[in-house]
C-alpha positions as CSV (number, residue, x, y, z in Angstrom):
1,M,17.2,4.2,25.3
2,K,15.3,3.5,22.2
3,N,13.8,6.5,20.5
4,P,10.0,6.1,20.7
5,A,9.7,6.9,17.0
6,D,11.6,3.6,16.3
7,L,9.1,1.5,18.2
8,S,6.7,-0.7,16.2
9,A,3.0,0.0,16.5
10,I,2.6,-3.1,18.7
11,E,5.5,-2.1,21.0
12,A,4.3,1.5,21.3
13,R,0.7,0.4,22.1
14,R,1.8,-2.1,24.7
15,S,4.0,0.6,26.3
16,I,1.2,3.1,26.4
17,G,-1.2,0.4,27.8
18,A,1.3,-0.3,30.5
19,R,1.6,3.4,31.3
20,E,5.3,3.3,30.4
21,L,5.0,5.7,27.4
22,L,2.9,8.7,27.1
23,P,1.1,9.4,23.8
24,S,2.4,12.9,23.9
25,D,6.0,11.7,24.2
26,L,5.5,9.4,21.2
27,V,3.8,12.1,19.2
28,D,6.7,14.5,20.0
29,A,9.3,11.9,18.9
30,C,7.5,11.3,15.6
31,I,7.1,15.0,14.9
32,A,10.8,15.5,15.6
33,R,11.6,12.6,13.2
34,I,9.4,14.1,10.5
35,E,11.1,17.5,10.9
36,A,14.6,15.8,10.7
37,R,14.1,13.4,7.9
38,N,11.3,14.6,5.7
39,P,13.4,17.3,3.9
40,A,15.4,14.5,2.3
41,V,12.4,12.6,0.9
42,N,9.4,14.9,0.8
43,A,7.0,12.3,2.1
44,V,4.9,14.4,4.4
45,I,3.3,17.4,2.5
46,T,0.8,18.7,5.0
47,T,1.1,18.6,8.8
48,D,-1.3,19.0,11.7
49,F,1.1,19.1,14.6
50,E,-0.8,21.5,16.9
51,V,-4.0,19.5,16.8
52,A,-2.0,16.2,17.1
53,R,-0.3,17.5,20.3
54,A,-3.7,18.5,21.8
55,T,-5.1,15.1,20.9
56,A,-2.1,13.4,22.5
57,A,-2.6,15.4,25.7
58,A,-6.1,14.2,25.9
59,A,-4.9,10.6,25.2
60,D,-2.4,11.1,28.1
61,A,-5.2,12.1,30.4
62,A,-7.2,9.0,29.4
63,L,-4.5,6.8,30.8
64,N,-5.5,8.0,34.3
65,T,-9.1,6.7,34.0
66,S,-10.4,3.2,34.2
67,T,-12.0,3.4,30.7
68,A,-10.8,0.7,28.3
69,L,-8.4,2.1,25.8
70,P,-9.1,1.7,22.1
71,A,-6.8,-0.5,19.9
72,L,-4.7,2.3,18.5
73,H,-4.8,4.6,21.5
74,G,-2.1,7.2,21.2
75,L,-0.5,5.8,18.0
76,P,0.6,8.5,15.5
77,V,-0.5,7.9,11.9
78,L,-0.1,9.6,8.5
79,I,-2.8,9.7,5.9
80,K,-2.4,9.4,2.2
81,D,-3.5,12.6,0.5
82,L,-6.2,10.8,-1.4
83,S,-8.3,10.4,1.8
84,R,-10.3,13.4,3.1
85,T,-9.4,14.7,6.5
86,K,-11.8,17.0,8.3
87,G,-10.3,20.5,8.7
88,L,-6.9,19.4,7.2
89,R,-5.9,20.2,3.6
90,T,-6.6,17.4,1.2
91,T,-5.3,18.0,-2.4
92,F,-5.5,14.6,-4.0
93,G,-2.2,15.7,-5.5
94,S,-4.0,18.0,-7.9
95,R,-3.8,21.7,-8.6
96,C,-7.6,21.7,-8.8
97,F,-7.7,21.0,-5.0
98,A,-4.5,22.8,-3.9
99,D,-6.3,24.6,-1.1
100,H,-9.1,22.2,-0.5
101,V,-10.1,21.6,3.2
102,P,-12.8,19.0,3.6
103,D,-15.6,19.3,6.1
104,H,-15.6,15.5,6.9
105,D,-13.3,12.5,7.2
106,D,-13.3,9.6,4.8
107,I,-14.3,6.4,6.6
108,V,-10.7,5.1,6.9
109,V,-9.7,8.3,8.7
110,E,-12.9,8.3,10.8
111,R,-12.2,4.7,11.9
112,L,-8.5,5.4,12.7
113,R,-9.5,8.3,14.9
114,S,-12.2,6.3,16.6
115,A,-9.6,3.6,17.3
116,G,-7.5,6.2,19.1
117,A,-4.9,7.0,16.4
118,I,-3.5,10.5,16.2
119,V,-3.2,12.0,12.7
120,L,0.0,13.9,12.3
121,G,-0.5,14.9,8.6
122,K,-0.8,13.9,5.0
123,T,1.5,12.0,2.7
124,N,2.3,12.7,-0.9
125,T,0.7,11.0,-3.9
126,P,0.6,11.4,-7.7
127,E,-2.4,13.3,-9.0
128,F,-5.6,11.3,-8.1
129,G,-3.3,8.3,-7.5
130,A,-2.7,7.9,-11.3
131,G,0.8,6.6,-11.6
132,A,3.4,4.5,-9.7
133,N,5.9,7.3,-9.2
134,T,4.9,9.7,-6.4
135,S,5.2,13.1,-8.0
136,N,2.7,15.9,-8.7
137,L,2.6,19.5,-9.7
138,V,1.5,20.7,-6.2
139,F,4.2,19.3,-4.0
140,G,6.8,17.7,-6.3
141,A,8.3,14.2,-6.0
142,T,8.9,11.9,-3.1
143,G,12.3,10.3,-3.0
144,N,13.2,6.8,-1.8
145,P,14.7,6.8,1.8
146,Y,17.4,4.3,0.6
147,D,18.4,6.7,-2.2
148,P,16.4,9.9,-2.6
149,S,17.5,10.2,-6.3
150,V,15.2,7.3,-7.2
151,T,11.5,6.8,-6.9
152,S,9.6,5.6,-3.8
153,G,7.0,4.1,-6.0
154,G,3.4,5.1,-6.0
155,S,0.8,6.0,-5.6
156,S,1.2,5.5,-1.8
157,G,4.9,6.5,-2.1
158,G,4.6,9.2,0.6
159,S,3.2,6.8,3.1
160,A,5.8,4.1,2.3
161,A,8.7,6.6,2.5
162,A,7.5,8.0,5.8
163,L,7.2,4.5,7.3
164,A,10.7,3.4,6.0
165,S,12.1,6.6,7.5
166,H,10.5,5.8,10.9
167,M,8.4,8.9,11.0
168,V,5.4,7.0,12.2
169,P,4.5,3.4,12.9
170,L,1.4,3.3,10.7
171,A,0.2,5.0,7.5
172,S,-2.7,4.7,5.2
173,G,-2.6,3.7,1.5
174,S,-4.8,2.7,-1.3
175,D,-4.5,0.5,-4.4
176,L,-6.0,0.3,-7.8
177,G,-3.2,-1.2,-9.9
178,G,-0.4,-1.6,-7.3
179,S,-0.4,1.6,-5.4
180,L,0.1,-0.1,-2.0
181,R,2.4,-2.9,-3.2
182,I,4.9,-1.1,-5.4
183,P,5.9,1.6,-2.8
184,A,6.0,-1.0,-0.1
185,S,8.4,-3.0,-2.2
186,Y,10.6,-0.1,-3.2
187,C,10.8,1.3,0.4
188,G,11.2,-2.0,2.2
189,V,8.0,-1.9,4.2
190,V,4.8,-4.0,4.3
191,G,1.6,-3.2,2.4
192,M,-1.7,-5.0,2.0
193,R,-4.3,-4.8,-0.8
194,P,-7.3,-6.4,1.0
195,S,-10.1,-8.2,-0.7
196,P,-12.4,-5.5,-2.1
197,G,-15.1,-4.7,0.5
198,V,-13.0,-5.5,3.6
199,V,-12.1,-1.9,4.0
200,A,-15.3,0.1,3.3
201,S,-15.5,3.3,1.3
202,R,-18.1,5.9,1.0
203,S,-16.1,8.1,-1.5
204,H,-15.2,5.9,-4.5
205,V,-17.4,7.0,-7.4
206,S,-17.4,3.6,-9.1
207,G,-18.5,1.8,-5.9
208,F,-19.3,-1.4,-7.7
209,S,-15.8,-1.7,-9.2
210,P,-13.5,-4.0,-7.3
211,L,-10.4,-2.3,-8.6
212,W,-9.9,0.4,-6.0
213,T,-9.4,-0.4,-2.3
214,D,-8.0,1.3,0.7
215,G,-5.5,-0.6,2.9
216,P,-2.9,-0.5,5.7
217,M,0.8,0.1,5.5
218,A,3.4,-0.6,8.2
219,R,6.9,-1.9,8.9
220,S,5.8,-5.4,10.0
221,V,2.9,-7.8,9.4
222,K,1.8,-7.6,13.0
223,D,1.5,-3.8,12.8
224,L,-0.3,-4.2,9.5
225,A,-2.8,-6.5,11.1
226,L,-3.4,-4.2,14.0
227,M,-4.2,-1.3,11.6
228,L,-6.5,-3.5,9.4
229,S,-8.4,-4.5,12.5
230,A,-9.2,-0.8,13.1
231,I,-10.1,0.2,9.5
232,S,-12.1,-2.9,8.3
233,G,-15.7,-3.5,9.0
234,F,-19.2,-3.2,7.4
235,D,-20.7,-0.1,6.0
236,V,-23.9,-0.3,4.1
237,R,-23.0,2.5,1.7
238,D,-20.2,0.4,0.2
239,P,-21.8,-1.9,-2.4
240,L,-19.0,-4.5,-2.1
241,C,-18.9,-4.5,1.7
242,A,-20.7,-7.2,3.7
243,P,-21.0,-8.1,7.3
244,G,-18.3,-10.6,8.5
245,L,-15.5,-9.2,6.3
246,D,-13.9,-7.4,9.1
247,F,-10.6,-8.6,10.7
248,S,-9.9,-9.1,14.4
249,F,-6.3,-8.7,15.5
250,N,-6.7,-11.7,17.7
251,E,-6.9,-13.8,14.6
252,L,-3.2,-13.3,14.0
253,H,-2.4,-15.2,17.2
254,Q,-3.4,-18.4,15.5
255,I,-0.3,-20.1,14.1
256,E,-0.1,-20.7,10.3
257,D,2.6,-23.4,9.7
258,L,4.5,-22.8,6.5
259,A,5.4,-26.5,6.4
260,L,1.7,-27.3,5.8
261,A,1.1,-24.9,3.0
262,R,1.5,-25.4,-0.8
263,V,2.9,-22.4,-2.7
264,G,3.2,-21.6,-6.4
265,F,5.6,-19.2,-8.0
266,S,5.2,-17.0,-11.1
267,T,7.7,-14.5,-12.4
268,D,5.5,-12.6,-14.8
269,L,1.9,-14.0,-14.5
270,G,2.0,-14.5,-18.3
271,V,1.4,-10.8,-18.9
272,A,4.2,-8.7,-17.3
273,D,7.5,-7.6,-18.8
274,V,10.1,-8.2,-16.1
275,E,13.6,-6.8,-16.1
276,T,16.2,-9.6,-16.6
277,D,18.0,-8.8,-13.4
278,I,14.7,-8.9,-11.4
279,A,13.7,-12.2,-13.0
280,A,17.1,-13.7,-12.1
281,L,16.8,-12.3,-8.5
282,F,13.4,-13.8,-8.1
283,A,14.5,-17.1,-9.4
284,G,17.3,-17.1,-6.8
285,R,14.9,-16.2,-4.0
286,R,12.4,-19.0,-4.9
287,S,14.6,-21.7,-3.4
288,A,15.1,-19.6,-0.2
289,I,11.3,-19.1,0.1
290,G,10.2,-22.5,-1.1
291,Q,12.2,-24.5,1.4
292,H,9.9,-23.3,4.1
293,F,6.7,-24.7,2.5
294,R,5.2,-28.2,2.2
295,S,5.5,-27.9,-1.5
296,A,6.7,-25.3,-4.0
297,Q,6.3,-25.3,-7.7
298,A,6.7,-22.9,-10.6
299,L,3.4,-22.3,-12.3
300,D,2.5,-21.5,-15.9
301,I,0.0,-18.8,-15.4
302,D,-1.5,-16.9,-18.4
303,L,-3.1,-13.6,-17.5
304,S,-2.4,-12.1,-20.9
305,D,-6.0,-11.1,-21.3
306,A,-5.6,-8.8,-18.3
307,A,-3.9,-6.1,-20.5
308,D,-6.9,-5.2,-22.5
309,I,-9.3,-5.6,-19.6
310,F,-7.3,-3.3,-17.3
311,R,-6.8,-0.7,-20.0
312,V,-10.6,-0.3,-20.4
313,L,-11.6,-0.7,-16.8
314,R,-8.9,1.8,-15.6
315,A,-10.0,4.4,-18.1
316,E,-13.7,3.9,-17.2
317,S,-13.0,4.3,-13.5
318,L,-10.9,7.4,-13.9
319,Y,-13.3,9.0,-16.3
320,A,-16.2,8.4,-13.9
321,A,-14.3,10.1,-11.1
322,Y,-12.5,12.9,-12.9
323,G,-13.9,13.2,-16.5
324,A,-16.1,16.2,-15.8
325,L,-13.3,18.0,-13.9
326,A,-10.8,17.4,-16.7
327,E,-13.2,18.8,-19.2
328,A,-13.9,21.9,-17.1
329,R,-10.3,22.6,-16.0
330,P,-8.1,20.9,-18.6
331,D,-5.1,23.1,-18.1
332,E,-4.8,22.1,-14.4
333,I,-4.9,18.3,-15.0
334,G,-1.6,16.4,-15.3
335,Q,-0.5,14.1,-18.1
336,N,-1.3,10.7,-16.5
337,V,-4.9,11.6,-15.8
338,R,-5.4,13.2,-19.2
339,V,-4.2,10.0,-20.9
340,N,-6.8,8.0,-19.2
341,I,-9.6,10.5,-19.8
342,L,-8.7,10.7,-23.5
343,E,-8.7,6.9,-23.7
344,A,-12.1,6.6,-22.0
345,T,-13.7,9.0,-24.6
346,S,-12.5,6.7,-27.4
347,L,-14.1,3.6,-26.0
348,S,-17.4,2.2,-27.0
349,L,-20.1,0.4,-25.0
350,A,-19.0,-2.8,-26.8
351,D,-15.5,-2.2,-25.5
352,T,-16.6,-1.9,-21.9
353,A,-19.0,-4.9,-22.3
354,Q,-16.2,-7.0,-23.6
355,A,-13.9,-5.9,-20.8
356,D,-16.5,-6.7,-18.1
357,A,-17.1,-10.2,-19.6
358,G,-13.4,-10.8,-19.8
359,H,-12.9,-9.6,-16.3
360,T,-15.5,-12.0,-15.0
361,K,-13.9,-15.0,-16.8
362,L,-10.4,-14.0,-15.6
363,Y,-11.7,-13.8,-12.0
364,R,-13.4,-17.2,-12.1
365,D,-10.5,-18.9,-13.8
366,F,-8.0,-17.5,-11.4
367,Q,-9.9,-18.7,-8.3
368,Q,-9.5,-22.3,-9.6
369,L,-5.8,-21.9,-9.1
370,F,-6.3,-22.3,-5.4
371,Q,-7.5,-25.8,-5.8
372,H,-3.9,-26.8,-6.4
373,I,-2.0,-24.4,-4.2
374,D,-2.7,-22.4,-1.1
375,Y,-0.7,-19.2,-2.0
376,L,0.9,-17.7,-5.0
377,I,4.1,-15.7,-4.8
378,C,5.5,-13.4,-7.5
379,P,7.7,-10.2,-7.6
380,A,6.1,-7.0,-6.4
381,T,7.9,-4.9,-9.0
382,A,9.3,-5.6,-12.5
383,V,12.2,-3.1,-12.4
384,S,14.5,-1.7,-9.8
385,P,13.6,1.8,-8.6
386,F,14.2,4.3,-11.4
387,P,15.2,8.0,-11.3
388,V,12.6,10.1,-9.4
389,A,12.5,12.6,-12.2
390,D,11.2,10.0,-14.7
391,N,7.4,9.6,-14.9
392,H,7.9,5.9,-15.7
393,P,10.3,3.4,-17.3
394,V,10.2,3.8,-21.1
395,A,11.4,0.3,-21.8
396,I,12.0,-3.1,-20.2
397,N,14.7,-5.4,-21.6
398,G,14.8,-3.1,-24.7
399,K,11.1,-3.4,-25.3
400,P,9.5,0.1,-25.6
401,L,6.6,0.8,-23.2
402,T,3.8,3.0,-24.3
403,E,1.3,3.5,-21.5
404,Y,2.7,5.0,-18.2
405,Y,1.2,2.0,-16.4
406,A,2.6,-0.7,-18.7
407,W,5.6,-1.4,-16.5
408,Y,3.7,-2.5,-13.5
409,A,1.5,-5.2,-15.0
410,I,2.8,-7.6,-12.3
411,T,0.6,-5.8,-9.8
412,W,-2.4,-4.6,-11.8
413,A,-3.0,-8.0,-13.3
414,L,-3.6,-9.2,-9.7
415,S,-6.0,-6.3,-9.0
416,L,-8.4,-7.9,-11.5
417,T,-8.4,-11.2,-9.6
418,G,-10.2,-9.8,-6.5
419,C,-7.7,-11.6,-4.3
420,P,-6.0,-10.1,-1.2
421,V,-2.3,-9.5,-1.7
422,I,0.5,-8.6,0.8
423,T,3.9,-7.2,-0.2
424,L,6.8,-8.4,2.0
425,P,10.4,-7.2,2.0
426,C,12.7,-9.9,0.7
427,G,16.2,-8.6,0.8
428,F,17.8,-6.3,-1.7
429,D,18.4,-6.3,-5.5
430,A,21.7,-6.0,-7.4
431,K,21.6,-2.2,-7.1
432,G,21.3,-2.3,-3.3
433,M,17.6,-1.3,-3.3
434,P,14.8,-3.1,-1.4
435,F,13.2,-6.0,-3.2
436,G,9.6,-7.2,-2.3
437,I,7.4,-10.1,-3.1
438,Q,3.7,-10.4,-3.4
439,I,1.9,-13.1,-1.5
440,V,-1.6,-13.8,-3.0
441,G,-4.4,-15.8,-1.3
442,P,-7.9,-16.7,-2.4
443,R,-10.6,-14.0,-2.3
444,H,-11.7,-13.2,1.3
445,S,-8.8,-15.2,2.8
446,D,-7.4,-12.0,4.3
447,A,-7.0,-13.2,7.9
448,K,-5.3,-16.4,6.8
449,L,-3.1,-14.5,4.4
450,L,-1.9,-12.2,7.2
451,R,-1.0,-15.2,9.3
452,I,1.0,-16.9,6.6
453,A,2.7,-13.6,5.7
454,H,3.7,-13.2,9.4
455,S,5.2,-16.7,9.4
456,L,7.1,-16.1,6.2
457,E,8.3,-12.7,7.4
458,L,9.9,-14.4,10.4
459,A,11.4,-17.1,8.2
460,L,12.9,-14.5,5.8
461,A,14.3,-12.5,8.6
462,A,16.0,-15.7,9.9
463,D,17.4,-16.3,6.4
464,G,18.9,-12.8,6.3
465,L,16.2,-11.5,3.9
466,G,14.2,-9.5,6.4
467,R,13.6,-5.7,6.5
468,V,16.7,-3.4,7.0
469,S,16.1,0.3,7.8
470,P,17.7,3.0,5.6
471,K,20.5,5.0,7.2
472,F,19.6,8.6,7.8
473,D,21.7,9.4,10.9
474,A,23.2,7.8,14.0
475,E,19.7,6.9,15.2
476,A,18.9,4.7,12.2
477,S,19.3,1.0,12.8
478,D,20.7,-1.4,10.2
479,T,19.7,-4.5,12.1
480,P,17.2,-6.8,10.3
481,E,13.8,-6.5,11.9
């Protein structure tokens, strides 16, 4: 009999709806899986098992009523430690908040609970999400389930590692420069950076900035869509949110035929340094992917202006959120955040004005790309997972890298475009680690992008390039999903 912790979110919800699986049994199975596998990867850093079991018992009782069950009824979920959880420690990965217990939920958590999800705990993140290696001075580092000696990526590395380890079917993430997409790629799961405003926020300090967005993470596109349907929706307090941007899970039932779509490929977006082995791997995967589409072509994309734009806007955003804290408690703030705060203090109004103008031009120019193609595909990461003890790669192809975020230009350049992006597993690299691709659609094409990603996910699985679970013990499956 299949362990309930190995069920997809869709399978588990159908079984609960059919009264074949009790939420309490599913929660117990996921708790047992966390206890068994988390010591190897350090993905879950705070638990709420007693409350979760009580919530599950109430969910069991609800099955005996005629009341319609919510979309995520009884489904266990883990929350990235950048989101506030009422009554449950939320540290943001910082020593400044090591014992912080919020008195309210952030809107993503609030909506998950309202949809019937059961919070089991919090997942690890670098301090304030700054960095693409999940490590901090409160909880340490999160290892990769496929090889705990290397990074799970970041900043949603804890969520990605927990999903890959089958601890839960769903987990929350967030993304400024690649924080959903990089760990999804490294851990062989699925992550989505929605169009800004699709998932509302009441907590982002720079609310008018399109850089930061919350998003769903799962082991399949269908599960991803189910979670997005629960967390999307209008909230007037988010300046970028608008009515009509929410996503209905029923929209996924429409068929998106790959053979009718035009796709373009870019290895580096004209801005990213990409490891030679990764570039060669992607070149080989292009034919496997492209054969499923109506047309496929390599594109000469030039986002070289993104480097200066992102440097300024990132520093501006982090200073707005944490500048005062860093000045008040400098000895408790980690290196990555300090670098951005220091950079922000050296910028002038002219620098930020120029960055804003450049950002606007980059956005407008990039949207024109979709007059000629329907989707863009590029690698999700520029290097294979590196040692978990390293803050970041120091060089790519012998070229020294200065900023800690320089190595993942392949994701943060796309953050500037305002487009929705989904990371899909696409086999393994030469080192035997998961390799992921980014699928990019026009701004606000989130529902259509989910449908095309689902179709491509099925095609890749048929080609032997689908997701394969890491092996922890006898229960772990090595069958492509």
